[in-house]
Structure formats: structure tokens, C-alpha cells
N, C-alpha and C positions, 0 to 999 in steps of 0.2 A: 413667428418672424419677429426680428428685433425692431424696436422703434428707432434705434440708432444704428447707423452703419458701423460695421466692424472693419478695422484696417490692421493688417499685420505689417509692422514696420521692420521688415527683414528681407534680405536677398537669399536667405537659406532655403534651399529646396526641402531640406529635412523638416524645418519648422512649418513650411507651407503644407507638406504632406500630413504632418501631425494635426494641424488645425483643421484640415479637410475632414478628418475623422468625425468631427462634431456635427457635420452636416449643416453648418450655419453659413450663409453667404458672407463673403468677406473680400476685400480688395487687398492687394499687396503693394507696398510702396518702399522703395529703397530709402533708408534713413540718411545715408551719406555722412556718417559719423566717423571721425578719426578714431581708430581702435587702439592706438598706441597707449601702452601702460604709462602711468605717471611714475616718476622716480620714487622708489620705496613703497609703491602701492601693492598691497596684498592681493592674492588672486580673488578672494570673495569681494573685496572692494572694487576691483577692476570690473568684475561681472555686474555688480549692482550699478556702478556709475554708468557703464555703457548701456545697460538695459534701459535705464531711465533716460539717458541722452537720446537713444534711438526712438523711444516712445515720444519724447517731447519734440524731436526734430520732425517727425511725421505728423504729429498733432498740430503743428503750426500750419501745415498744408490742409489738414482735415479737422478743423476746429469743432465740428458737430459730431465727429465720430468717436467711438471708443477705439483707442489705439493700443496695440500690444507691442512691446519691445522686449527682447530677450537677448541674453549673452551668456556664453559658457566659457569658463577658463579652467583648465586642468591645474590642480594644485598638488605639487609634489613637495611635501614638507615645507610649505610656505613659498616655494618658487613657482611662478606661473609658467605653464606650458601651453602655448597657443597652437594654432593651425600650422602644420609643418610646411606646406606649400611645395616641397620637393621630396623626392625619394630619399635623398641623402639625409635630410633633416628628420624625416619620418623614421628612418633606420636609427638615428641617434636617439630620438625620443623613446622608441620602443626598447632599445638597449638600456636606457636610463630607468625605465619603469619596470623592467623585468624583475620579477620576484618581490615587488614592492606594492604598497597600497597608495593609490592616487585618489584624491577627492575632486570630483568634477563639480565645480561650483556653477550652477545654472540659475541665473537671476531672471526674474520676470517683473516687468513693469506694465501697468495698465493705466492709461491717462485719457481723460476727456476734458479738453479745454473749456468747452461751453459750460459744463457742470462743475468744473474745478475738481473733478475726481482724480485722485492719484493714489495708486497703491504699488508697493514694491515688496517683493518676497524673494527668498533664496532657497533653492532646493539643493542640498549637498548630497552627492551620491558617492559613497565609498566603494572603490573598485580595486579588488586585489588581483594583480597580474601574476600569473604563474611564471616560473623561471623559463625564459625563452632562449632557444638557440638561435644563432645567426641564420641558420638555414630556415627555421620556422618564421623568423621575422621577414626574410627575403620572400619566402613563398607567400606569406600573407600579403605583403605590400604589392607584389606582382599581381595577385588575384583581385584585390579590392581597391587598391590605389586610394587610400583614405586621406589624401593630402589636404582636403578642405575640412578636416575634423580635428578639433582640439584633442591632442594626445594621440593622434594617428591610429585610432581604433574605432570601428563601427560595431557596437554591440548588437545592433539589429541585423547584422550580417555575419560574415565569417569571423569577424573580430571577437565574437563570443568564445571562440576556441582559444583565445589568448588569456582568458580569465579564469581565476579560481572562484571568485565570489563577487556579487554585487549587493550592496546594502543601501536601501533607500525606501522612502515611503511613496514614491510616485514613479512607476516604471518608465514613463515617457521622458522624465527629466534628463536621463543620460543621453537620449537622442537629441535633446536640445530645446524642448518646450514642455515644461511640466503641466500636462493637461488637467490634472486634478486641481492644481492651483489656478490654472487659467480659467476653468469653469467657474470656480468660486469668485474670482476677481472680476470677470466680465459680467457675471450675474449681479454682483454688487454695483457695477457701473451702469446697469440697466439693459443688458443684453439677455434676451430670453434664450436659454440653452436647450431646453426640452419643451 
């Protein structure tokens, strides 16, 4: 059992489900952070800034806790691709990524105000999409409706059929919370993992 409470600063059900795998008690708190990219901001910069902002926003309300913040931005040759929100935007995103490699930049921040602990890391996942037909894109979107996922594809579901390859060092990073890094960082912050 951890001596410090653990709080996930996220409204993402995917991140909550991933963190549950560790079997550590935690609370969830919405960070309420504006996720708009700044002018000229690169995808990795966006992800890092937002992960840290989310962790700090929640840590203000839970100063004794170890707080996790995370953000993911799809990076297509330097251009950020966010959550589509609609079927039409998801169709456009998948057409754009068809036959190309996209780097999913997943940033992770861990903060504890009381101990002044702060750590920030980035897991970059290279994803090669196969060439997709409009019929395949439509069938996928109708089946999975991934409108709340950066890049419109859920690799943990049917979205895996859209891909040729995934290259990374943390298989959970693509889903939205790199658990290998999370374990390392929360241990360093004083949370007992095992």
C-alpha cells in the first residue's frame, strides 16, 4: 500500500483502465486544462506541456498526493493530429495517414507538490498505417467509432487491422498511458507498486 495517495489527472477512460492494471488504489480527477495547441507548437511539445499542466492542475487540489498527468498527440511529419470528435474528421484523418508513418507522442508527468517531486517523460510510438481504402475506413469507423482517440484509431481494438507495424519500447504508450514509465516514475515519487 502506498504511503501517499495516487491521483490520475485525466478524464480518459483508456488511461483509467490502464492504471487499474497495476492494482494500486487511486482517485481520478478532471484537470480542466485547455488543450488548445499554441501557435507553432510541435506535437511533442504540445504533449509535454499538456501532461505537465494536467498534473499541476490536479496537484493544486491534492497537494499530498502523487499526481499523474498524460497527453497524447499524433505527429504526422511535424503536424499535430488530435482527437477527431466527428465521423467526418476521423475519415479525413485516416485518409491522411493511409500508407504513412505517424508518431504518437505520449507524454507523462508525475508531480507531488508536498515533496516538490516533478518528472516528465515522453514515449514516442512509430505507427505505420497500411494503405487504406475508403470502404475499409468507413467500415472501421462504423464498427469502433474512435472519435475520442488521437489519430482516429484504437490499436487495442479493431484499429490494429489498419496497421502494418508498431515500433516502441512500451506497448501501453499507444493506448495513452505508458505503464513502464508510469511505474518507474511513481516509484521514484514514493508510491509502492509491488
